[in-house]
TORROLUM-16627 format. One record per atom (N, C-alpha, C, CB): residue number from 1; x, y, z; chain; atom name. Coordinates in steps of 0.05 Angstrom, whole numbers. Atoms other than C-alpha are relative to their C-alpha. Glycine has a CB too. Layout:
N
    nr       c1       c2       c3   kette   atom
   NUM        X        Y        Z       A     CA
...
! end
This chain:
83
    nr       c1       c2       c3   kette   atom
     1      -20      -20        3       A      N
     1    -1029      734       81       A     CA
     1      -10       27        9       A      C
     1        9        1      -29       A     CB
     2       11      -26       -9       A      N
     2    -1075      793       92       A     CA
     2       -5        1       30       A      C
     2      -26        5      -15       A     CB
     3        2        0      -29       A      N
     3    -1082      771      164       A     CA
     3       26       10       13       A      C
     3       -6      -29       10       A     CB
     4      -26       -8      -10       A      N
     4    -1008      784      174       A     CA
     4        9       27       -9       A      C
     4       21      -21       -7       A     CB
     5       -8      -26       12       A      N
     5     -999      845      129       A     CA
     5      -25       16       -8       A      C
     5       19       -5      -25       A     CB
     6       24      -16        4       A      N
     6    -1051      900      128       A     CA
     6        6       22      -21       A      C
     6      -10       12       26       A     CB
     7        0      -23       18       A      N
     7    -1066      955       77       A     CA
     7       20       -1      -22       A      C
     7        6       24       17       A     CB
     8      -19       -2       22       A      N
     8    -1011      977       30       A     CA
     8       22      -22        2       A      C
     8       13       27       -1       A     CB
     9      -20       21       -4       A      N
     9     -963      927       61       A     CA
     9       -8      -26      -14       A      C
     9        5       -5       30       A     CB
    10       10       25       13       A      N
    10    -1007      870       35       A     CA
    10        5        1      -30       A      C
    10      -30       -4        6       A     CB
    11       -5       -3       29       A      N
    11    -1002      897      -36       A     CA
    11       30       -3       -6       A      C
    11      -10       27      -10       A     CB
    12      -29        2        4       A      N
    12     -926      903      -29       A     CA
    12        8      -29        2       A      C
    12       15       17       21       A     CB
    13       -7       28       -3       A      N
    13     -922      831       -4       A     CA
    13       -9      -16      -24       A      C
    13      -13      -11       26       A     CB
    14        9       15       24       A      N
    14     -964      805      -62       A     CA
    14       18        6      -24       A      C
    14      -29        9       -6       A     CB
    15      -18       -6       22       A      N
    15     -919      841     -111       A     CA
    15       26      -14        4       A      C
    15        5       31       -1       A     CB
    16      -25       15       -5       A      N
    16     -857      811      -78       A     CA
    16       -3      -30       -6       A      C
    16        9        4       30       A     CB
    17        5       28        5       A      N
    17     -888      742      -81       A     CA
    17       -2       -6      -30       A      C
    17      -25       -9       15       A     CB
    18        3        3       29       A      N
    18     -907      751     -154       A     CA
    18       26        1      -15       A      C
    18      -20       21      -11       A     CB
    19      -26       -4       13       A      N
    19     -836      771     -170       A     CA
    19       21      -20        8       A      C
    19       10       27        5       A     CB
    20      -20       19       -9       A      N
    20     -802      712     -137       A     CA
    20       13      -15      -24       A      C
    20      -12      -20       19       A     CB
    21      -14       16       20       A      N
    21     -749      677     -180       A     CA
    21        8      -26       13       A      C
    21       25       16      -12       A     CB
    22       -5       25      -13       A      N
    22     -752      606     -157       A     CA
    22       16      -19      -17       A      C
    22      -27      -13        8       A     CB
    23      -18       17       16       A      N
    23     -695      562     -180       A     CA
    23       -9      -29        1       A      C
    23       28        2       10       A     CB
    24        9       28       -3       A      N
    24     -727      497     -155       A     CA
    24      -29       -4       -3       A      C
    24        9      -10       26       A     CB
    25       29        1        2       A      N
    25     -799      511     -173       A     CA
    25       -9      -26      -14       A      C
    25      -10       24      -15       A     CB
    26        9       24       14       A      N
    26     -801      451     -220       A     CA
    26        0      -25       19       A      C
    26       18       -5      -23       A     CB
    27       -1       22      -18       A      N
    27     -785      405     -161       A     CA
    27      -20        3       23       A      C
    27       28       -4       11       A     CB
    28       17       -5      -23       A      N
    28     -829      437     -108       A     CA
    28      -24       16       -9       A      C
    28       15       16       22       A     CB
    29       24      -15        6       A      N
    29     -899      466     -109       A     CA
    29        5       30        4       A      C
    29      -24      -10       17       A     CB
    30       -3      -29       -3       A      N
    30     -896      541     -122       A     CA
    30      -18       11       22       A      C
    30       -6       14      -27       A     CB
    31       19      -10      -21       A      N
    31     -957      552      -78       A     CA
    31       11       -7       28       A      C
    31      -28      -13       -4       A     CB
    32      -11        8      -26       A      N
    32     -923      514      -22       A     CA
    32       23       18        8       A      C
    32        9      -29       -1       A     CB
    33      -22      -18       -5       A      N
    33     -861      557      -28       A     CA
    33      -10       28        8       A      C
    33       19        2      -24       A     CB
    34       12      -26       -6       A      N
    34     -903      621      -28       A     CA
    34      -11        0       28       A      C
    34      -22        7      -20       A     CB
    35       11        2      -28       A      N
    35     -939      598       35       A     CA
    35       22       -1       20       A      C
    35      -18      -26        2       A     CB
    36      -23        2      -18       A      N
    36     -872      582       67       A     CA
    36       11       28        5       A      C
    36       21      -19      -11       A     CB
    37      -11      -27       -2       A      N
    37     -848      653       53       A     CA
    37      -18       16       19       A      C
    37        2       14      -27       A     CB
    38       18      -16      -17       A      N
    38     -910      684       85       A     CA
    38        1      -10       28       A      C
    38      -29       -2      -12       A     CB
    39       -1       10      -27       A      N
    39     -907      637      145       A     CA
    39       25        9       14       A      C
    39       -1      -31       -1       A     CB
    40      -25       -9      -12       A      N
    40     -834      654      157       A     CA
    40        0       30        6       A      C
    40       23       -7      -18       A     CB
    41        1      -29       -4       A      N
    41     -847      728      150       A     CA
    41      -15        8       25       A      C
    41      -12       14      -25       A     CB
    42       16       -4      -24       A      N
    42     -899      726      205       A     CA
    42       -7       30        4       A      C
    42       15      -10       25       A     CB
    43        9      -28       -2       A      N
    43     -923      797      189       A     CA
    43       22       21        1       A      C
    43      -17        2       24       A     CB
    44      -22      -18       -2       A      N
    44     -854      828      189       A     CA
    44       14        3      -27       A      C
    44       21      -10       21       A     CB
    45      -11       -5       27       A      N
    45     -828      861      125       A     CA
    45       30       -7       -2       A      C
    45       -4       29       -8       A     CB
    46      -28        8        0       A      N
    46     -755      850      144       A     CA
    46        3      -30       -2       A      C
    46       15       10       25       A     CB
    47        0       30        1       A      N
    47     -768      776      156       A     CA
    47       -9       -9      -28       A      C
    47      -18      -12       22       A     CB
    48        9        7       27       A      N
    48     -805      775       89       A     CA
    48       23        2      -19       A      C
    48      -23       19       -9       A     CB
    49      -23       -3       18       A      N
    49     -743      801       53       A     CA
    49       19      -24        4       A      C
    49       15       27        6       A     CB
    50      -17       23       -5       A      N
    50     -702      746       86       A     CA
    50      -12      -25      -11       A      C
    50        6       -3       30       A     CB
    51       13       24       10       A      N
    51     -753      692       70       A     CA
    51        0       -1      -31       A      C
    51      -29       -1       10       A     CB
    52       -1       -1       29       A      N
    52     -755      715       -3       A     CA
    52       28       -8       -9       A      C
    52       -7       29      -11       A     CB
    53      -27        8        7       A      N
    53     -679      710       -6       A     CA
    53        5      -30        3       A      C
    53       20       16       17       A     CB
    54       -3       29       -4       A      N
    54     -680      640       23       A     CA
    54      -15      -15      -21       A      C
    54      -10       -8       28       A     CB
    55       16       14       21       A      N
    55     -735      619      -25       A     CA
    55       14        1      -27       A      C
    55      -28       12       -2       A     CB
    56      -12       -3       26       A      N
    56     -697      645      -85       A     CA
    56       27      -14       -2       A      C
    56        4       29       -6       A     CB
    57      -27       12        1       A      N
    57     -630      615      -65       A     CA
    57        0      -29       10       A      C
    57       19       16       16       A     CB
    58        0       26      -12       A      N
    58     -648      553      -25       A     CA
    58      -29       -8        4       A      C
    58       15       -1       27       A     CB
    59       29        5       -1       A      N
    59     -720      534      -41       A     CA
    59       -8      -21       20       A      C
    59      -10       -9      -27       A     CB
    60        7       21      -20       A      N
    60     -721      471        1       A     CA
    60        3       10       29       A      C
    60       18      -25       -5       A     CB
    61       -5      -10      -27       A      N
    61     -693      507       62       A     CA
    61      -24       17       10       A      C
    61       25       17        0       A     CB
    62       23      -16       -9       A      N
    62     -752      556       63       A     CA
    62      -24      -18        8       A      C
    62       -8       20      -22       A     CB
    63       22       19       -7       A      N
    63     -800      497       64       A     CA
    63        5      -12       27       A      C
    63       -2      -22      -21       A     CB
    64       -7       13      -26       A      N
    64     -764      463      122       A     CA
    64       -2       20       23       A      C
    64       29      -12       -1       A     CB
    65        1      -20      -21       A      N
    65     -756      527      162       A     CA
    65      -28        8        8       A      C
    65       16       24       -8       A     CB
    66       28       -8       -5       A      N
    66     -830      543      156       A     CA
    66      -18      -23       10       A      C
    66      -12       11      -25       A     CB
    67       16       23       -9       A      N
    67     -853      473      175       A     CA
    67      -15      -13      -23       A      C
    67      -19        8       21       A     CB
    68       14       11       23       A      N
    68     -877      458      104       A     CA
    68       18      -20      -15       A      C
    68       -9       22      -19       A     CB
    69      -18       18       13       A      N
    69     -821      409       89       A     CA
    69      -12      -28       -3       A      C
    69       25       -2       16       A     CB
    70        9       28        3       A      N
    70     -848      340      105       A     CA
    70      -30       -3        6       A      C
    70       15      -18       19       A     CB
    71       29        3       -7       A      N
    71     -916      342      140       A     CA
    71      -14       27       -6       A      C
    71       -4       -8       30       A     CB
    72       10      -27        8       A      N
    72     -938      404      102       A     CA
    72      -30        3        1       A      C
    72       10        7      -27       A     CB
    73       30       -2       -1       A      N
    73    -1012      388       99       A     CA
    73       -9        5       28       A      C
    73      -13      -26      -12       A     CB
    74        7       -5      -28       A      N
    74    -1016      384      175       A     CA
    74        7       28        8       A      C
    74       15      -21       18       A     CB
    75       -9      -27       -6       A      N
    75     -977      449      180       A     CA
    75      -20       21      -11       A      C
    75       28        6      -10       A     CB
    76       20      -19       12       A      N
    76    -1026      484      132       A     CA
    76      -26       -1       16       A      C
    76       -5       -9      -29       A     CB
    77       25        2      -16       A      N
    77    -1085      458      172       A     CA
    77        4       15       26       A      C
    77       -7      -29        6       A     CB
    78       -6      -13      -25       A      N
    78    -1052      483      236       A     CA
    78       -1       31       -3       A      C
    78       27       -8       11       A     CB
    79       -2      -29        4       A      N
    79    -1040      552      207       A     CA
    79      -26       12      -11       A      C
    79       23        6      -19       A     CB
    80       24      -11       14       A      N
    80    -1102      561      164       A     CA
    80      -26      -12        7       A      C
    80        4       -3      -30       A     CB
    81       24       14       -7       A      N
    81    -1152      513      193       A     CA
    81       -5      -23      -19       A      C
    81      -24       20        0       A     CB
    82        5       23       16       A      N
    82    -1174      446      168       A     CA
    82      -19        6      -22       A      C
    82      -11      -23       17       A     CB
    83       17       -5       24       A      N
    83    -1205      445       99       A     CA
    83      -23      -19       -1       A      C
    83       16       -1      -25       A     CB
! end
């Protein structure tokens, strides 16, 4: 996340992520949804606002749009490097 958002923006993003109201969190991994929001934002605060809205209203859609829907482990490796 700090790779995409620098300085004060990173703190703002972390606060937005901490304040997410996820309606489907019990069905999906919260960490996976948070990663999806950051991936979709791609360093842009306007895109972040949209990704937060999608996550809060259509949790599964944010996963699919970010590539974390089905083969999410491969997508994480692609984005963050193999663990």
